[in-house]
N, C-alpha and C positions, 0 to 999 in steps of 0.2 A: 608474584604472588599477591593479591589485595589483602587489604589487611580492614574487611567490612563487614562493624558490626548490624550491619539493617536488615534486616529483613529480606527481602526479597534481594531473587535472583536474576543474569542479566537475562531480561530479558530478549534475547538474541537467541539463545535457548530454552529449546523445548523444556524444558521441568518433564521429570526423573521425580521427581518431587512437591507435593506444595499444603499446608501446615498450613488452617484455617479456622481461628479464632480458640481453641486445643491450648485443656486446662483440662486438670489432671489433679488429684485427692486423695490420695491413701490415708486409711487409716478410719476411726467411726468416733460419731461424739463428739466429743472431747478433743481426741488425740485426733482428729481431722488434720488432717496437713495440705495447701494445697501447694502442689509439686511443680505444678505449670498454667503459667499465669497469661494467657488472652498469645498464644503461638501464633505467629503468620511467618512464616518459614519459603522459601520458593530455592530446589536447588537444585539444577543447569541435571542433561541426563549426560558421563561425561566426568561431574566434577567435583574436582574435592571440598570439602569439609574437613578445615579443622574446629571442634568443637571442646572450647574453651571455659572457662569459670574458676569459681571458686568451690570447698568441696559442699557438699549440699545445692547448692544453686537449682544440677536438677539435667546435668549434661546426658546422665548415665542415665535416667526416667526418659525423657526425653529418646535416645536413642533405641531403647527400648520400644516405647509408643510405633519410632519410623519402623522396625521392626516390625510389629504389631504381637509380640509380647505383653504390652500391659493398653490398657482398653480405656481414654480419656472419655472422661464428664462429655466436653462440648465441643462440640468443633473436626472440621473436615480433615481426612485421611487417606490424602488419593501417592502413590506410591507405584509405579510404573503401570498407571494404568486406573489399580485399584483404588477402589477408598474401604479403606480395611472396617470402619466404621459399619459396615452393611455385613457385616463378613463375621461365620461361625467359631467357631474354633479348629471343626476340621477343614473348614475353606481357608481361613487363616494359617494350618498346618500348612500343608499344600499346599502354598500361597509361598508361605519361604522358601518349603524346597525346593519351586521355580526358578524365585528371586531375588530370595535374599541370601550371600553368604552373613557370619559370626562370626570375628575371634575377638574373644575373650580375656581378659588379663593371666587367671587365673585354666587359661586350656582346656576344663573339661573335657581331656581324653574321656576311652571306654578304655577301666583301668586290662577289663580279660580280653580284649582284643587287640592286636598286632599294632603298629602305623597304616598297614597299608589293610584295614582292612576298617580301620578307625575310618579314614578318610572314604573307601570303596560306602560306606557305608547312607550318603543322602545321593550316591548314585544308585544302588540297588533299593531304596525306598522308593525311590524314579521310574523305577524298572527300565533302566539301560542295560543292555543285555552284557555290556563292558565295562561294568564296573573293574571290575578289578586291572585291563589294558590301560583304564585315564588314570587311576589310583593310582600307576605305577610310574605313569607318567608326570602324575602334577607332583609323587614327591621327587621324583629324578628333576622336578623342575625348581623347587626347594632346596638339592643335595642331601636326599638321603635313600636316592636310589642301592644304597648299601646294607639300611638300616630297614625297611622295607619288614623282612619278622619279629622286628625287636617289640617287647609290647615296653606304653609310656615309663612301669617303674625302672628299663631297661636305657630308659634314653636319660641327654642334660634338657632341664627347665630349656634349654635356646631352639635342642631337637625338637621337645612337644609343640612348643608354638610356632615352630614348621612344619610338623604336621596338621596342626587346628587351621593353619591357614591351606596348607596342599587342601586343608575339608572344607574348608567355604567358596577353596575356590573354584575348585572339581566340576560342582553344577553351572560352572560359566553364572555364576547369576549377572543381574544386573545392576543392583544395589550392595556395596561391602561396608562392614558398617563394622566398629573396631573402638572397644573400649577399654582402653589406656592397653595396649595388648604389649608394650612393656616394662611394666609395670612388677609383671617378680623376672627380673633377667639384670644382669649386671652391663653395662655402658657399651661395652663393644657386641657383645654375644645380642643386646637391644635393636645398638646400628644397624649388625646385616637382617636382623626382623624384617627392620621397616625400609630400608630395600631391598627389599623382594616386596614385603609389601604394593609397597606404590610398581615397579618393578612390575607384579599384577593386574593395580591397578588404569596404569596406564598402557600394556602390551592388549589390552582385552576389553578396553575404553571403558566399564564398569564404572560408576556411581560413588565414589567412596566417603562417611562418613567417616572423621579421627576424635575420636577424645582421646585429647591430654593435657594434662600437666603443666608439659614439653612445650614450656615457650619455641622452640630453637625446630619442635618437630613441627612442628603449629604453620609455622613459615614456610615450612616443606608443601604444604596445598593451597591451592588456589582463590578459598578467602577465607576468614576465619570469622569465625558467629560465638558473641562471645556471652553467656549469660551468669544472670545472679542473679535469685533471691527468684530463682524460676520463668523473667523479665526474660525478650532479646535484647540486650544493655546499646539507648541510645534506638531505638523501635519504640514510644509508647506506642502505650494498647490501639489511642487512635491516629498514634501513625504511624503504623506499623506494615501493612499491606503493600507486596508492592505489588 
């Protein structure tokens, strides 16, 4: 693992994600806050990136931009070959369904659906006739073969996060993003979830972007990108491009 705060990824690796001149502000008038500032970032295909920085530094916002859940004010955002700024909301939703798996800190499972149904949803939306079979396989991979028909309220926090991970990985996305995925878990349970996250990343060759405040966890990634006050540390705006 290389602790690299500069923006550029390895020039020998085909980029999975390329950001150039990305700025994003939220709020209106006097309450408007400049969150991301002149972000240039290359992430290689299959690379694991640890995104770290103080609270309020823009980590989660950058993750949302990469996933097409927030739209930047300026700049180019090319993910898996598509410039997200040129896509409308419907196109972005289709793009995410095909290319991006997301794991949130707070699970975001549908409470009225079983574990099996939660994992099958993205597959069904993509028109996969084998959605339930594949969902069963994904849940088995995260150790929940015996919990298929349990609802989220019947599962522990760790089990819920494993369901969320299985759901994110089920469509075999090119990009996997995880925002503090162990934030609501105890240390031992969190370690199990992280081991499964990295196993899924390695086995499938996905590009992983992991937001974490845990330095030891970030060290498991191929490279660390540090944000502070909306900028990538060690990469001034004029010298950020890779």
